[in-house]
C-alpha positions, 0 to 999 in steps of 0.5 A: 042815136047820139048826135055828133057835131061834125062841124068842129075841127079837132084843132079848135084852139084859138089861133095865136097869130091872126091876120088882124093882129099882124096888120095892127102890129106892122101898121106903124113900121109899114107907115114909116116905110111909106113916109120914108120912100115917099120922102125919097121921091119928094126929094128926087123930084124937088131937086131933079137929082139925088142929093150929094150932101146934107145941105141938098134940101129943097127949101119949101114948107111942104118938104120940111113938113114931110121930112119932120113927120118922117123923122118924128114917126121913125124916132117914135117907132125906134124909141118904142122898142125900149118899152117892148120888154116891159109890154111882153112881161105884162102880157105874159103875166096875165093868162087872158092876154098872153096870146097877144105877146106874139104880136109884140114880137111881130112888131119888133121884127117889123121895126127891125125889117124897116132898117134893112128895107130902108137901105134899098133906097138909092145910096145917096139918099140913105147917106143924106138921111143919116147925115 
């Protein structure tokens, strides 16, 4: 009698998108959103109100570090989009790593989503941020 392995699934091909890959691809954009919204809370608590103009800044070193780190991470995140086409080309050129190209697309969508999600903050904070 032939032995048949009943544990094998008919779709035993490797999955293109994994939870681990999605978590890694979205880690930087989600970290930036946490920094951005915690900066909004920091500013609100420090001023006791939402900012009215660009000059409405609390003058303490902790706020300055928080602001600068949010700006740095956000800038690096947006600048990283410039390298994405080259990264996709390299990934698609090698069959062994081709499956990771989808995660680059997930990263790009996550970065774009951060732009939309940041507009859920109070309007005066968003205007202050872009000033």
